[in-house]
C-alpha positions as a LaTeX table, in Angstrom:
\begin{tabular}{lrrr}
\hline
Residue & $x$ (\AA) & $y$ (\AA) & $z$ (\AA) \\
\hline
Met1 & $-29.00$ & $-49.03$ & 46.93 \\
Ser2 & $-30.95$ & $-45.90$ & 45.99 \\
Asp3 & $-27.77$ & $-43.89$ & 46.66 \\
Ile4 & $-25.78$ & $-46.22$ & 44.38 \\
Ala5 & $-28.40$ & $-45.96$ & 41.65 \\
Arg6 & $-28.46$ & $-42.17$ & 41.96 \\
Glu7 & $-24.67$ & $-42.06$ & 41.70 \\
Ile8 & $-24.73$ & $-44.18$ & 38.54 \\
Ser9 & $-27.19$ & $-41.72$ & 37.05 \\
Arg10 & $-25.15$ & $-38.70$ & 38.12 \\
Gln11 & $-21.77$ & $-40.03$ & 37.02 \\
Ser12 & $-23.09$ & $-40.90$ & 33.56 \\
Lys13 & $-23.63$ & $-37.16$ & 32.97 \\
Ser14 & $-26.77$ & $-38.25$ & 31.20 \\
Asn15 & $-29.58$ & $-35.97$ & 30.09 \\
Phe16 & $-31.77$ & $-38.26$ & 32.19 \\
Tyr17 & $-30.10$ & $-36.98$ & 35.36 \\
Phe18 & $-31.35$ & $-33.43$ & 34.75 \\
Ala19 & $-34.87$ & $-34.66$ & 34.01 \\
Phe20 & $-35.01$ & $-36.93$ & 37.06 \\
Asn21 & $-34.39$ & $-33.98$ & 39.37 \\
Leu22 & $-37.84$ & $-32.68$ & 38.45 \\
Leu23 & $-39.51$ & $-35.70$ & 40.03 \\
Pro24 & $-40.73$ & $-36.10$ & 43.63 \\
Glu25 & $-38.35$ & $-38.13$ & 45.79 \\
Asn26 & $-40.14$ & $-41.50$ & 45.60 \\
Lys27 & $-40.39$ & $-41.38$ & 41.82 \\
Arg28 & $-36.87$ & $-39.99$ & 41.45 \\
Ser29 & $-35.51$ & $-42.88$ & 43.50 \\
Ala30 & $-37.47$ & $-45.38$ & 41.40 \\
Met31 & $-36.25$ & $-43.82$ & 38.15 \\
Asn32 & $-32.64$ & $-43.80$ & 39.35 \\
Thr33 & $-32.91$ & $-47.55$ & 39.98 \\
Val34 & $-34.49$ & $-48.24$ & 36.58 \\
Tyr35 & $-31.85$ & $-46.10$ & 34.92 \\
Ala36 & $-29.07$ & $-47.90$ & 36.81 \\
Phe37 & $-30.37$ & $-51.19$ & 35.38 \\
Cys38 & $-30.45$ & $-49.72$ & 31.86 \\
Lys39 & $-26.99$ & $-48.17$ & 32.19 \\
Lys40 & $-25.37$ & $-51.33$ & 33.53 \\
Thr41 & $-27.02$ & $-53.41$ & 30.79 \\
Asp42 & $-25.62$ & $-51.01$ & 28.20 \\
Asp43 & $-22.18$ & $-51.09$ & 29.82 \\
Ile44 & $-21.95$ & $-54.86$ & 29.29 \\
Ala45 & $-22.55$ & $-54.55$ & 25.55 \\
Asp46 & $-20.47$ & $-51.38$ & 25.21 \\
Asn47 & $-17.33$ & $-52.65$ & 26.96 \\
Ser48 & $-14.63$ & $-52.44$ & 24.29 \\
Asn49 & $-12.25$ & $-54.46$ & 26.47 \\
Leu50 & $-14.40$ & $-57.59$ & 26.33 \\
Pro51 & $-14.58$ & $-60.08$ & 23.43 \\
Asn52 & $-18.08$ & $-60.62$ & 22.03 \\
Asp53 & $-18.47$ & $-64.13$ & 23.40 \\
Leu54 & $-17.80$ & $-62.85$ & 26.92 \\
Lys55 & $-20.28$ & $-60.01$ & 26.41 \\
Tyr56 & $-22.94$ & $-62.53$ & 25.38 \\
Glu57 & $-22.15$ & $-64.64$ & 28.44 \\
Arg58 & $-22.42$ & $-61.65$ & 30.77 \\
Leu59 & $-25.70$ & $-60.56$ & 29.20 \\
Arg60 & $-27.01$ & $-64.13$ & 29.59 \\
Lys61 & $-26.09$ & $-64.11$ & 33.28 \\
Trp62 & $-27.57$ & $-60.61$ & 33.61 \\
Arg63 & $-30.88$ & $-61.84$ & 32.15 \\
Asn64 & $-30.83$ & $-64.92$ & 34.36 \\
Glu65 & $-30.28$ & $-62.84$ & 37.49 \\
Phe66 & $-33.17$ & $-60.59$ & 36.52 \\
Glu67 & $-35.36$ & $-63.69$ & 36.15 \\
Asn68 & $-34.12$ & $-64.92$ & 39.53 \\
Ala69 & $-35.17$ & $-61.63$ & 41.11 \\
Leu70 & $-38.59$ & $-61.87$ & 39.48 \\
Asn71 & $-38.99$ & $-65.44$ & 40.77 \\
Gly72 & $-37.61$ & $-64.90$ & 44.23 \\
Lys73 & $-34.25$ & $-63.34$ & 44.94 \\
Ser74 & $-31.10$ & $-62.36$ & 43.03 \\
Val75 & $-27.55$ & $-62.17$ & 44.31 \\
Tyr76 & $-27.53$ & $-58.60$ & 42.96 \\
Pro77 & $-29.21$ & $-56.05$ & 45.30 \\
Leu78 & $-29.93$ & $-53.84$ & 42.27 \\
Phe79 & $-32.21$ & $-56.48$ & 40.75 \\
Asn80 & $-34.05$ & $-57.07$ & 44.02 \\
Lys81 & $-34.71$ & $-53.34$ & 44.38 \\
Leu82 & $-35.71$ & $-53.11$ & 40.73 \\
Val83 & $-38.27$ & $-55.91$ & 41.08 \\
Asn84 & $-39.79$ & $-54.17$ & 44.10 \\
Ile85 & $-40.19$ & $-51.05$ & 41.97 \\
Ile86 & $-41.65$ & $-53.07$ & 39.08 \\
Arg87 & $-44.29$ & $-54.46$ & 41.44 \\
Lys88 & $-44.96$ & $-51.16$ & 43.21 \\
Phe89 & $-45.59$ & $-49.28$ & 39.95 \\
Asn90 & $-47.00$ & $-52.24$ & 37.94 \\
Ile91 & $-44.33$ & $-51.93$ & 35.24 \\
Pro92 & $-44.61$ & $-54.57$ & 32.48 \\
Ile93 & $-41.54$ & $-56.81$ & 32.41 \\
Glu94 & $-41.35$ & $-57.12$ & 28.60 \\
Pro95 & $-39.49$ & $-53.82$ & 28.11 \\
Phe96 & $-36.70$ & $-55.01$ & 30.41 \\
Phe97 & $-36.15$ & $-58.17$ & 28.38 \\
Asp98 & $-36.48$ & $-56.20$ & 25.11 \\
Leu99 & $-33.75$ & $-53.85$ & 26.35 \\
Ile100 & $-31.40$ & $-56.77$ & 26.95 \\
Ser101 & $-32.23$ & $-58.07$ & 23.45 \\
Gly102 & $-31.37$ & $-54.62$ & 22.09 \\
Met103 & $-27.96$ & $-54.80$ & 23.73 \\
Glu104 & $-27.43$ & $-58.20$ & 22.14 \\
Leu105 & $-28.18$ & $-56.55$ & 18.79 \\
Asp106 & $-25.45$ & $-54.02$ & 19.54 \\
Ile107 & $-23.00$ & $-56.91$ & 19.84 \\
Gln108 & $-24.26$ & $-58.75$ & 16.77 \\
Gln109 & $-24.60$ & $-55.85$ & 14.33 \\
Lys110 & $-22.32$ & $-52.98$ & 13.44 \\
Lys111 & $-24.47$ & $-51.85$ & 10.52 \\
Tyr112 & $-28.18$ & $-51.54$ & 9.73 \\
Phe113 & $-29.28$ & $-51.98$ & 6.16 \\
Thr114 & $-32.78$ & $-50.48$ & 6.29 \\
Phe115 & $-34.55$ & $-47.87$ & 8.36 \\
Glu116 & $-37.00$ & $-50.53$ & 9.53 \\
Asp117 & $-34.08$ & $-52.55$ & 10.93 \\
Leu118 & $-32.79$ & $-49.46$ & 12.71 \\
Leu119 & $-36.21$ & $-48.66$ & 14.18 \\
Asp120 & $-36.40$ & $-52.14$ & 15.71 \\
Tyr121 & $-33.06$ & $-51.49$ & 17.40 \\
Cys122 & $-34.12$ & $-48.00$ & 18.54 \\
Tyr123 & $-37.31$ & $-49.38$ & 20.02 \\
Lys124 & $-35.43$ & $-52.01$ & 22.02 \\
Val125 & $-32.76$ & $-49.69$ & 23.43 \\
Ala126 & $-34.78$ & $-46.48$ & 23.87 \\
Ser127 & $-38.56$ & $-46.83$ & 23.58 \\
Thr128 & $-38.41$ & $-49.59$ & 26.18 \\
Val129 & $-36.97$ & $-47.11$ & 28.68 \\
Gly130 & $-39.89$ & $-44.80$ & 27.98 \\
Leu131 & $-42.40$ & $-47.60$ & 28.53 \\
Met132 & $-40.77$ & $-48.40$ & 31.88 \\
Ser133 & $-40.69$ & $-44.74$ & 32.89 \\
Ile134 & $-44.30$ & $-43.74$ & 32.19 \\
Glu135 & $-45.53$ & $-46.33$ & 34.69 \\
Ile136 & $-43.52$ & $-44.56$ & 37.37 \\
Phe137 & $-44.59$ & $-41.10$ & 36.18 \\
Gly138 & $-48.26$ & $-42.14$ & 36.09 \\
Tyr139 & $-50.77$ & $-41.51$ & 33.30 \\
Lys140 & $-54.48$ & $-41.75$ & 32.48 \\
His141 & $-54.60$ & $-42.28$ & 28.71 \\
Glu142 & $-53.31$ & $-45.25$ & 26.70 \\
Ser143 & $-52.03$ & $-42.81$ & 24.07 \\
Thr144 & $-49.23$ & $-41.96$ & 26.52 \\
Lys145 & $-47.65$ & $-45.31$ & 25.57 \\
Lys146 & $-47.49$ & $-44.04$ & 21.99 \\
Phe147 & $-45.87$ & $-40.88$ & 23.33 \\
Ala148 & $-43.23$ & $-42.96$ & 25.14 \\
Ile149 & $-42.49$ & $-45.15$ & 22.12 \\
Asn150 & $-42.16$ & $-42.29$ & 19.64 \\
Leu151 & $-40.18$ & $-40.08$ & 22.02 \\
Gly152 & $-37.76$ & $-42.96$ & 22.54 \\
Leu153 & $-37.31$ & $-43.31$ & 18.78 \\
Ala154 & $-36.74$ & $-39.56$ & 18.41 \\
Leu155 & $-34.16$ & $-39.44$ & 21.22 \\
Gln156 & $-32.23$ & $-42.43$ & 19.90 \\
Leu157 & $-32.18$ & $-41.13$ & 16.32 \\
Thr158 & $-30.88$ & $-37.80$ & 17.61 \\
Asn159 & $-28.16$ & $-39.63$ & 19.55 \\
Ile160 & $-27.20$ & $-41.51$ & 16.39 \\
Leu161 & $-26.83$ & $-38.26$ & 14.43 \\
Arg162 & $-24.66$ & $-36.72$ & 17.14 \\
Asp163 & $-22.46$ & $-39.80$ & 17.50 \\
Val164 & $-21.79$ & $-40.58$ & 13.82 \\
Lys165 & $-18.06$ & $-39.86$ & 14.17 \\
Lys166 & $-17.63$ & $-41.72$ & 17.47 \\
Asp167 & $-19.53$ & $-44.74$ & 16.18 \\
Ala168 & $-17.49$ & $-44.79$ & 12.96 \\
Gln169 & $-14.31$ & $-44.84$ & 15.04 \\
Met170 & $-15.61$ & $-48.07$ & 16.58 \\
Gly171 & $-16.46$ & $-49.51$ & 13.17 \\
Arg172 & $-20.17$ & $-48.88$ & 13.58 \\
Ile173 & $-22.65$ & $-47.32$ & 11.16 \\
Tyr174 & $-26.13$ & $-46.73$ & 12.53 \\
Leu175 & $-27.27$ & $-44.63$ & 9.59 \\
Pro176 & $-29.17$ & $-47.06$ & 7.32 \\
Leu177 & $-26.99$ & $-48.29$ & 4.48 \\
Asp178 & $-29.98$ & $-47.92$ & 2.13 \\
Asp179 & $-29.94$ & $-44.20$ & 2.89 \\
Leu180 & $-26.18$ & $-43.92$ & 2.33 \\
Lys181 & $-26.73$ & $-45.35$ & $-1.13$ \\
Arg182 & $-29.70$ & $-43.03$ & $-1.72$ \\
Phe183 & $-27.50$ & $-39.97$ & $-1.07$ \\
Asn184 & $-24.44$ & $-41.35$ & $-2.84$ \\
Tyr185 & $-22.33$ & $-41.36$ & 0.32 \\
Ser186 & $-20.19$ & $-44.43$ & 0.87 \\
Glu187 & $-19.24$ & $-46.38$ & 3.98 \\
Glu188 & $-15.60$ & $-45.66$ & 3.17 \\
Glu189 & $-16.28$ & $-41.93$ & 3.17 \\
Leu190 & $-17.99$ & $-42.20$ & 6.53 \\
Phe191 & $-15.08$ & $-44.09$ & 8.08 \\
Lys192 & $-12.73$ & $-41.44$ & 6.67 \\
Asn193 & $-14.91$ & $-38.63$ & 8.11 \\
Val194 & $-15.54$ & $-37.11$ & 4.70 \\
Tyr195 & $-17.76$ & $-34.05$ & 5.10 \\
Asn196 & $-19.46$ & $-33.06$ & 1.86 \\
Gln197 & $-22.84$ & $-32.04$ & 0.52 \\
Asn198 & $-23.96$ & $-35.65$ & 0.12 \\
Phe199 & $-23.30$ & $-36.24$ & 3.81 \\
Val200 & $-25.18$ & $-33.06$ & 4.77 \\
Ser201 & $-28.17$ & $-34.12$ & 2.65 \\
Leu202 & $-28.13$ & $-37.56$ & 4.26 \\
Met203 & $-28.05$ & $-36.09$ & 7.76 \\
Lys204 & $-30.83$ & $-33.59$ & 6.97 \\
Phe205 & $-32.96$ & $-36.48$ & 5.76 \\
Glu206 & $-32.42$ & $-38.45$ & 8.97 \\
Ala207 & $-32.98$ & $-35.33$ & 11.10 \\
Gln208 & $-36.40$ & $-34.87$ & 9.47 \\
Arg209 & $-37.24$ & $-38.40$ & 10.49 \\
Ala210 & $-36.26$ & $-37.64$ & 14.08 \\
Lys211 & $-38.41$ & $-34.49$ & 14.00 \\
Met212 & $-41.35$ & $-36.54$ & 12.77 \\
Phe213 & $-41.09$ & $-38.83$ & 15.78 \\
Phe214 & $-40.82$ & $-35.81$ & 18.10 \\
Glu215 & $-44.02$ & $-34.47$ & 16.53 \\
Val216 & $-45.90$ & $-37.77$ & 16.78 \\
Ala217 & $-44.87$ & $-38.03$ & 20.43 \\
Thr218 & $-46.17$ & $-34.53$ & 21.15 \\
Arg219 & $-49.48$ & $-35.19$ & 19.40 \\
Ser220 & $-49.92$ & $-38.44$ & 21.34 \\
Leu221 & $-49.68$ & $-36.82$ & 24.76 \\
Arg222 & $-53.08$ & $-35.79$ & 26.06 \\
Tyr223 & $-53.51$ & $-32.59$ & 28.07 \\
Glu224 & $-54.37$ & $-34.42$ & 31.31 \\
Asp225 & $-51.13$ & $-36.44$ & 31.20 \\
Lys226 & $-48.74$ & $-33.58$ & 30.49 \\
Pro227 & $-48.02$ & $-32.69$ & 34.16 \\
Ala228 & $-47.10$ & $-36.29$ & 34.97 \\
Met229 & $-44.75$ & $-36.41$ & 31.99 \\
Leu230 & $-42.73$ & $-33.42$ & 33.25 \\
Ala231 & $-39.40$ & $-35.31$ & 33.26 \\
Ala232 & $-40.07$ & $-36.86$ & 29.84 \\
Arg233 & $-40.95$ & $-33.45$ & 28.41 \\
Ala234 & $-37.70$ & $-32.05$ & 29.78 \\
Met235 & $-35.86$ & $-34.85$ & 27.97 \\
Gln236 & $-37.79$ & $-34.03$ & 24.83 \\
His237 & $-36.79$ & $-30.36$ & 24.97 \\
Ile238 & $-33.14$ & $-31.14$ & 25.73 \\
Tyr239 & $-32.82$ & $-33.52$ & 22.80 \\
Phe240 & $-34.77$ & $-31.29$ & 20.43 \\
Asn241 & $-32.34$ & $-28.53$ & 21.38 \\
Leu242 & $-29.49$ & $-30.91$ & 20.51 \\
Leu243 & $-31.09$ & $-31.60$ & 17.13 \\
Lys244 & $-31.30$ & $-27.85$ & 16.46 \\
Lys245 & $-27.61$ & $-27.47$ & 17.37 \\
Leu246 & $-26.73$ & $-30.18$ & 14.86 \\
Glu247 & $-28.70$ & $-28.27$ & 12.22 \\
Glu248 & $-27.00$ & $-24.99$ & 13.14 \\
Lys249 & $-23.59$ & $-26.63$ & 12.61 \\
Asn250 & $-24.87$ & $-28.00$ & 9.29 \\
Phe251 & $-24.29$ & $-31.50$ & 10.72 \\
Asn252 & $-20.51$ & $-31.15$ & 10.72 \\
Val253 & $-20.08$ & $-33.72$ & 13.47 \\
Phe254 & $-16.59$ & $-34.56$ & 12.22 \\
Ser255 & $-15.14$ & $-31.18$ & 13.19 \\
Asn256 & $-17.43$ & $-30.19$ & 16.07 \\
Asp257 & $-18.30$ & $-31.71$ & 19.41 \\
Ile258 & $-21.98$ & $-30.84$ & 19.38 \\
Asn259 & $-23.78$ & $-31.09$ & 22.72 \\
Val260 & $-26.15$ & $-29.28$ & 25.03 \\
Ser261 & $-24.17$ & $-27.76$ & 27.89 \\
Arg262 & $-24.86$ & $-28.54$ & 31.54 \\
Ile263 & $-26.09$ & $-24.97$ & 32.08 \\
Gln264 & $-28.44$ & $-25.25$ & 29.10 \\
Lys265 & $-29.79$ & $-28.59$ & 30.30 \\
Thr266 & $-30.46$ & $-27.15$ & 33.73 \\
Ala267 & $-32.16$ & $-24.09$ & 32.21 \\
Ile268 & $-34.31$ & $-26.24$ & 29.91 \\
Ala269 & $-35.34$ & $-28.54$ & 32.76 \\
Phe270 & $-36.18$ & $-25.57$ & 34.99 \\
Gly271 & $-38.11$ & $-23.91$ & 32.15 \\
Val272 & $-40.23$ & $-27.00$ & 31.61 \\
Trp273 & $-40.87$ & $-27.27$ & 35.36 \\
Ala274 & $-41.82$ & $-23.59$ & 35.59 \\
Lys275 & $-44.16$ & $-23.83$ & 32.59 \\
Tyr276 & $-46.08$ & $-26.79$ & 33.95 \\
Ser277 & $-46.11$ & $-25.40$ & 37.50 \\
Leu278 & $-47.70$ & $-22.18$ & 36.29 \\
Ile279 & $-50.18$ & $-23.77$ & 33.89 \\
Tyr280 & $-51.24$ & $-26.68$ & 36.05 \\
\hline
\end{tabular}
């Protein structure tokens, strides 16, 4: 099953895959399994070929099978392996259920009216993953939980900025509608991919919010816990690099496919590893 979980991670071409490679084998295997759970949960909610009622039903069965694994045994080997990892690393189970709730939100809502509403969603689909991960990485200070939560918010907000066009094509708007109104940019303009100064101002505003969460995450991580958070720090640098690329393109996500290349991700991950290897 560890090979299957690793393959799910690799095939997703996720930034997580590059960060996981920095981990020792036992922790890398554990993270691949946790990520496989997260990815498959997301796939249920993100399947455009399924009607919403069927998505809800599959998520309900998914939650039930997770509970079965916690209480004894599931028919899914992935859940049984995941529960072993949860017990081995003493991972709280709440983030797993919160993640499933976040995917239910993705089915229920295509728009978020306030930033507070959006943050609740970001916590459930991203910060939860951080809270799962730090138990595998290992840490000494409780402030590392604050690091995980705020880094998750920063990563998800950065994803939202990058994916504005793709989400609009699916009828989704993750940018808070309150903020669209504040910058005099309409939903209709967003769906039509209108790129103007109002849109740029809106995106700059949201990017500053993402930067704030990056900064809070950095301040929350104590010196003694930095080596253990090597993979998380690699993720942080990769996504902050993505945010800078968005800024360099003046947030023209309608005309540009803005991403961090595979070579750049590898270089960033290696640079983080080298830095911490030399310092610590």
